[in-house]
Short mmCIF file of the C-alpha atoms (twelve columns), coordinates in Angstrom:
data_MODEL
# 
_entry.id   MODEL 
# 
loop_
_atom_site.group_PDB 
_atom_site.id 
_atom_site.type_symbol 
_atom_site.label_atom_id 
_atom_site.label_alt_id 
_atom_site.label_comp_id 
_atom_site.label_asym_id 
_atom_site.label_seq_id 
_atom_site.Cartn_x 
_atom_site.Cartn_y 
_atom_site.Cartn_z 
_atom_site.pdbx_PDB_model_num 
ATOM 1   C CA . THR A 1   116.675 37.117 47.802 1 
ATOM 2   C CA . GLN A 2   113.186 37.782 49.063 1 
ATOM 3   C CA . LEU A 3   111.625 41.160 48.160 1 
ATOM 4   C CA . ILE A 4   108.833 42.559 50.263 1 
ATOM 5   C CA . ARG A 5   107.412 45.783 48.903 1 
ATOM 6   C CA . ALA A 6   104.569 47.279 50.901 1 
ATOM 7   C CA . THR A 7   102.238 50.057 49.942 1 
ATOM 8   C CA . ASN A 8   100.358 52.495 52.094 1 
ATOM 9   C CA . THR A 9   99.850  51.595 55.749 1 
ATOM 10  C CA . LEU A 10  99.806  48.483 57.865 1 
ATOM 11  C CA . ASP A 11  97.822  49.673 60.856 1 
ATOM 12  C CA . THR A 12  97.009  47.392 63.759 1 
ATOM 13  C CA . PRO A 13  95.449  49.661 66.394 1 
ATOM 14  C CA . GLY A 14  95.847  48.113 69.826 1 
ATOM 15  C CA . GLY A 15  96.776  44.857 68.166 1 
ATOM 16  C CA . LYS A 16  99.741  42.573 68.363 1 
ATOM 17  C CA . THR A 17  100.202 42.077 64.650 1 
ATOM 18  C CA . THR A 18  103.829 42.210 63.611 1 
ATOM 19  C CA . VAL A 19  105.455 42.058 60.192 1 
ATOM 20  C CA . THR A 20  107.809 39.051 60.381 1 
ATOM 21  C CA . ILE A 21  110.647 39.155 57.888 1 
ATOM 22  C CA . GLY A 22  113.086 36.408 56.964 1 
ATOM 23  C CA . ASP A 23  114.032 33.107 58.485 1 
ATOM 24  C CA . ALA A 24  117.197 31.161 59.099 1 
ATOM 25  C CA . THR A 25  117.152 29.794 55.542 1 
ATOM 26  C CA . THR A 26  116.655 33.148 53.792 1 
ATOM 27  C CA . SER A 27  119.975 34.769 52.989 1 
ATOM 28  C CA . SER A 28  118.687 38.188 51.986 1 
ATOM 29  C CA . ASN A 29  115.478 40.169 52.344 1 
ATOM 30  C CA . LEU A 30  114.691 43.627 51.031 1 
ATOM 31  C CA . VAL A 31  111.893 45.646 52.550 1 
ATOM 32  C CA . GLN A 32  111.463 48.938 50.774 1 
ATOM 33  C CA . GLY A 33  108.760 51.467 50.419 1 
ATOM 34  C CA . THR A 34  107.931 55.065 49.817 1 
ATOM 35  C CA . ASP A 35  105.747 56.826 52.355 1 
ATOM 36  C CA . ASN A 36  104.787 53.509 53.909 1 
ATOM 37  C CA . THR A 37  103.864 53.166 57.554 1 
ATOM 38  C CA . ILE A 38  103.839 50.330 60.055 1 
ATOM 39  C CA . SER A 39  101.808 51.519 63.021 1 
ATOM 40  C CA . GLY A 40  99.754  50.504 66.004 1 
ATOM 41  C CA . SER A 41  101.421 47.205 66.883 1 
ATOM 42  C CA . GLY A 42  101.379 46.623 70.617 1 
ATOM 43  C CA . SER A 43  104.609 44.666 70.268 1 
ATOM 44  C CA . TYR A 44  107.112 44.958 67.384 1 
ATOM 45  C CA . GLY A 45  106.478 46.894 64.183 1 
ATOM 46  C CA . ALA A 46  108.898 44.613 62.312 1 
ATOM 47  C CA . PHE A 47  110.372 41.358 63.649 1 
ATOM 48  C CA . LEU A 48  113.508 40.188 61.827 1 
ATOM 49  C CA . SER A 49  113.923 36.473 62.284 1 
ATOM 50  C CA . GLY A 50  117.038 35.785 60.251 1 
ATOM 51  C CA . GLY A 51  119.123 36.401 57.175 1 
ATOM 52  C CA . HIS A 52  120.029 39.916 56.107 1 
ATOM 53  C CA . THR A 53  117.338 42.530 55.718 1 
ATOM 54  C CA . ALA A 54  117.481 46.057 54.338 1 
ATOM 55  C CA . ILE A 55  114.610 48.232 55.585 1 
ATOM 56  C CA . THR A 56  114.298 51.408 53.525 1 
ATOM 57  C CA . ALA A 57  111.881 54.378 53.602 1 
ATOM 58  C CA . TYR A 58  109.436 53.218 56.271 1 
ATOM 59  C CA . ASN A 59  107.620 55.183 58.942 1 
ATOM 60  C CA . PHE A 60  107.344 53.289 62.232 1 
ATOM 61  C CA . VAL A 61  104.627 55.015 64.271 1 
ATOM 62  C CA . SER A 62  103.010 54.143 67.625 1 
ATOM 63  C CA . ASN A 63  104.332 50.602 67.938 1 
ATOM 64  C CA . GLY A 64  105.596 48.977 71.120 1 
ATOM 65  C CA . VAL A 65  109.048 48.760 69.507 1 
ATOM 66  C CA . PRO A 66  109.695 49.780 65.889 1 
ATOM 67  C CA . VAL A 67  112.121 46.952 65.018 1 
ATOM 68  C CA . TYR A 68  113.242 43.760 66.752 1 
ATOM 69  C CA . GLN A 69  116.436 42.734 64.980 1 
ATOM 70  C CA . GLY A 70  117.630 40.036 67.401 1 
ATOM 71  C CA . ALA A 71  120.791 38.451 66.010 1 
ATOM 72  C CA . ALA A 72  119.828 39.134 62.374 1 
ATOM 73  C CA . SER A 73  121.741 41.489 60.121 1 
ATOM 74  C CA . ALA A 74  119.875 44.540 58.873 1 
ATOM 75  C CA . GLY A 75  120.413 47.866 57.199 1 
ATOM 76  C CA . HIS A 76  118.177 50.773 58.174 1 
ATOM 77  C CA . THR A 77  118.019 53.611 55.637 1 
ATOM 78  C CA . ASN A 78  115.774 56.677 55.443 1 
ATOM 79  C CA . ASN A 79  113.284 55.372 58.008 1 
ATOM 80  C CA . THR A 80  111.434 57.504 60.533 1 
ATOM 81  C CA . TYR A 81  110.455 56.530 64.065 1 
ATOM 82  C CA . GLN A 82  107.681 58.396 65.879 1 
ATOM 83  C CA . ALA A 83  105.787 57.876 69.151 1 
ATOM 84  C CA . ASN A 84  106.869 54.260 69.611 1 
ATOM 85  C CA . VAL A 85  106.802 53.159 73.253 1 
ATOM 86  C CA . ASN A 86  110.477 52.143 73.146 1 
ATOM 87  C CA . GLN A 87  112.359 54.107 70.471 1 
ATOM 88  C CA . THR A 88  115.044 51.501 69.738 1 
ATOM 89  C CA . ILE A 89  116.140 48.747 67.381 1 
ATOM 90  C CA . GLN A 90  116.402 45.771 69.707 1 
ATOM 91  C CA . VAL A 91  119.266 43.272 69.403 1 
ATOM 92  C CA . GLU A 92  120.356 40.181 71.303 1 
ATOM 93  C CA . GLY A 93  121.871 36.738 70.884 1 
ATOM 94  C CA . SER A 94  124.705 35.155 68.968 1 
ATOM 95  C CA . LEU A 95  125.266 36.647 65.515 1 
ATOM 96  C CA . GLY A 96  124.730 34.029 62.813 1 
ATOM 97  C CA . GLN A 97  126.326 36.140 60.063 1 
ATOM 98  C CA . ASN A 98  128.486 39.227 59.649 1 
ATOM 99  C CA . THR A 99  126.432 42.169 60.878 1 
ATOM 100 C CA . THR A 100 126.566 45.963 60.691 1 
ATOM 101 C CA . TRP A 101 124.915 48.290 63.171 1 
ATOM 102 C CA . SER A 102 124.664 51.633 61.415 1 
ATOM 103 C CA . LYS A 103 123.462 55.071 62.431 1 
ATOM 104 C CA . ALA A 104 119.702 54.689 62.094 1 
ATOM 105 C CA . GLY A 105 118.205 57.748 63.776 1 
ATOM 106 C CA . ILE A 106 117.394 55.748 66.912 1 
ATOM 107 C CA . PRO A 107 119.730 53.676 69.086 1 
ATOM 108 C CA . PHE A 108 120.298 49.948 69.149 1 
ATOM 109 C CA . LEU A 109 119.237 48.408 72.480 1 
ATOM 110 C CA . VAL A 110 121.041 45.294 73.732 1 
ATOM 111 C CA . LEU A 111 118.237 43.277 75.400 1 
ATOM 112 C CA . SER A 112 120.429 40.391 76.514 1 
ATOM 113 C CA . ASP A 113 124.062 39.599 75.822 1 
ATOM 114 C CA . VAL A 114 125.192 39.910 72.216 1 
ATOM 115 C CA . THR A 115 127.952 37.535 71.106 1 
ATOM 116 C CA . VAL A 116 130.111 37.862 68.006 1 
ATOM 117 C CA . PRO A 117 131.337 34.284 67.517 1 
ATOM 118 C CA . ALA A 118 134.750 33.424 66.112 1 
ATOM 119 C CA . GLY A 119 134.655 33.778 62.329 1 
ATOM 120 C CA . ARG A 120 131.979 36.513 62.417 1 
ATOM 121 C CA . THR A 121 132.308 40.300 62.280 1 
ATOM 122 C CA . LEU A 122 130.257 43.053 63.880 1 
ATOM 123 C CA . THR A 123 130.815 46.482 62.326 1 
ATOM 124 C CA . ILE A 124 129.472 49.540 64.138 1 
ATOM 125 C CA . THR A 125 129.499 52.668 61.982 1 
ATOM 126 C CA . PRO A 126 130.293 56.240 63.103 1 
ATOM 127 C CA . GLY A 127 127.414 58.049 64.791 1 
ATOM 128 C CA . THR A 128 125.749 54.864 66.051 1 
ATOM 129 C CA . VAL A 129 124.375 54.803 69.588 1 
ATOM 130 C CA . VAL A 130 124.321 51.419 71.355 1 
ATOM 131 C CA . LYS A 131 122.341 51.284 74.588 1 
ATOM 132 C CA . PHE A 132 122.286 48.403 77.042 1 
ATOM 133 C CA . GLN A 133 119.079 47.434 78.833 1 
ATOM 134 C CA . TYR A 134 119.189 48.321 82.511 1 
ATOM 135 C CA . GLN A 135 119.272 45.472 85.012 1 
ATOM 136 C CA . SER A 136 119.553 46.089 88.758 1 
ATOM 137 C CA . ASN A 137 121.147 42.678 89.421 1 
ATOM 138 C CA . THR A 138 124.920 42.892 88.880 1 
ATOM 139 C CA . SER A 139 125.139 39.358 87.441 1 
ATOM 140 C CA . SER A 140 122.464 40.222 84.841 1 
ATOM 141 C CA . LYS A 141 124.104 43.364 83.422 1 
ATOM 142 C CA . ARG A 142 123.983 43.368 79.599 1 
ATOM 143 C CA . ARG A 143 127.242 42.799 77.676 1 
ATOM 144 C CA . LEU A 144 128.731 42.651 74.203 1 
ATOM 145 C CA . TYR A 145 131.192 39.766 73.722 1 
ATOM 146 C CA . ALA A 146 133.416 39.615 70.648 1 
ATOM 147 C CA . ASP A 147 135.256 36.349 70.100 1 
ATOM 148 C CA . GLY A 148 135.184 37.237 66.404 1 
ATOM 149 C CA . GLN A 149 135.978 40.685 65.024 1 
ATOM 150 C CA . CYS A 150 134.388 43.917 66.169 1 
ATOM 151 C CA . PHE A 151 135.065 47.049 64.114 1 
ATOM 152 C CA . ALA A 152 133.883 50.237 65.814 1 
ATOM 153 C CA . GLN A 153 135.724 53.361 64.749 1 
ATOM 154 C CA . GLY A 154 133.900 56.622 65.264 1 
ATOM 155 C CA . SER A 155 135.200 60.127 64.730 1 
ATOM 156 C CA . ALA A 156 135.224 63.396 66.652 1 
ATOM 157 C CA . ALA A 157 132.224 64.540 64.636 1 
ATOM 158 C CA . GLU A 158 130.394 61.186 64.839 1 
ATOM 159 C CA . PRO A 159 131.480 59.174 67.871 1 
ATOM 160 C CA . ILE A 160 130.119 55.715 68.578 1 
ATOM 161 C CA . ILE A 161 128.375 55.812 71.951 1 
ATOM 162 C CA . PHE A 162 127.983 52.820 74.299 1 
ATOM 163 C CA . THR A 163 125.665 53.737 77.162 1 
ATOM 164 C CA . SER A 164 122.693 52.841 79.346 1 
ATOM 165 C CA . GLU A 165 119.113 52.802 78.075 1 
ATOM 166 C CA . ARG A 166 118.506 55.371 80.833 1 
ATOM 167 C CA . ASP A 167 120.784 57.884 79.060 1 
ATOM 168 C CA . ASP A 168 118.526 60.507 77.458 1 
ATOM 169 C CA . ASP A 169 121.484 62.662 76.338 1 
ATOM 170 C CA . HIS A 170 122.578 60.120 73.709 1 
ATOM 171 C CA . GLY A 171 119.940 58.708 71.370 1 
ATOM 172 C CA . GLY A 172 117.052 60.455 73.131 1 
ATOM 173 C CA . ASP A 173 114.603 59.180 75.700 1 
ATOM 174 C CA . SER A 174 114.557 55.614 74.373 1 
ATOM 175 C CA . ASN A 175 112.586 54.201 77.277 1 
ATOM 176 C CA . ARG A 176 110.173 57.169 77.116 1 
ATOM 177 C CA . ASP A 177 110.079 57.742 80.842 1 
ATOM 178 C CA . GLY A 178 110.958 61.422 80.730 1 
ATOM 179 C CA . SER A 179 113.287 62.328 83.559 1 
ATOM 180 C CA . ASN A 180 112.175 59.456 85.822 1 
ATOM 181 C CA . THR A 181 115.495 57.640 85.372 1 
ATOM 182 C CA . VAL A 182 119.037 58.897 84.903 1 
ATOM 183 C CA . ALA A 183 122.030 56.983 83.561 1 
ATOM 184 C CA . THR A 184 124.627 56.123 86.192 1 
ATOM 185 C CA . ALA A 185 127.881 54.180 86.243 1 
ATOM 186 C CA . GLY A 186 127.190 50.465 86.497 1 
ATOM 187 C CA . ASP A 187 123.868 50.487 84.610 1 
ATOM 188 C CA . TRP A 188 125.266 48.014 82.072 1 
ATOM 189 C CA . GLY A 189 128.009 45.385 81.894 1 
ATOM 190 C CA . TYR A 190 130.829 45.834 79.407 1 
ATOM 191 C CA . VAL A 191 132.186 45.353 75.912 1 
ATOM 192 C CA . TYR A 192 134.599 42.415 75.798 1 
ATOM 193 C CA . VAL A 193 136.912 41.866 72.825 1 
ATOM 194 C CA . ASN A 194 138.897 38.623 72.903 1 
# 
């Protein structure tokens, strides 16, 4: 287990500095803080490159994207997200371990197809919003494939929402374009469970 404990603020005004956490050989990372801020990155506030990471009590402010999770597994607890260009946790790729997408205060955005391989499990907790990046080309629509297990059971009070990144009614204005775009049928591909 790798423990990263930050204090105060990592501020990279106009910069491209990103906090990179984990690698394919690290099984568990813990990033925790109290009143800590990652701000001003022109790209990703935090870039998760592998293993399992728990990010707790961070403020992500004025970054391009607060968190790039890719195919890594991460828990997001008591974090805040303010004035980031794209208010999402970005995911893509083939999951290398069992993964949970949990209600984080901002939606997950599927950048390219996400695959749950045989022998792996993706759990999506109640209240989670999963958005799919808009692509105008029909053959490029974003999808979630589950050859392994996919557990996604919401409730009436906390449904799990699968929708377009253009949908401002669920998970807010993630692409921060105001009312310039509106979600429509066919914005994204599908969820496939084998």
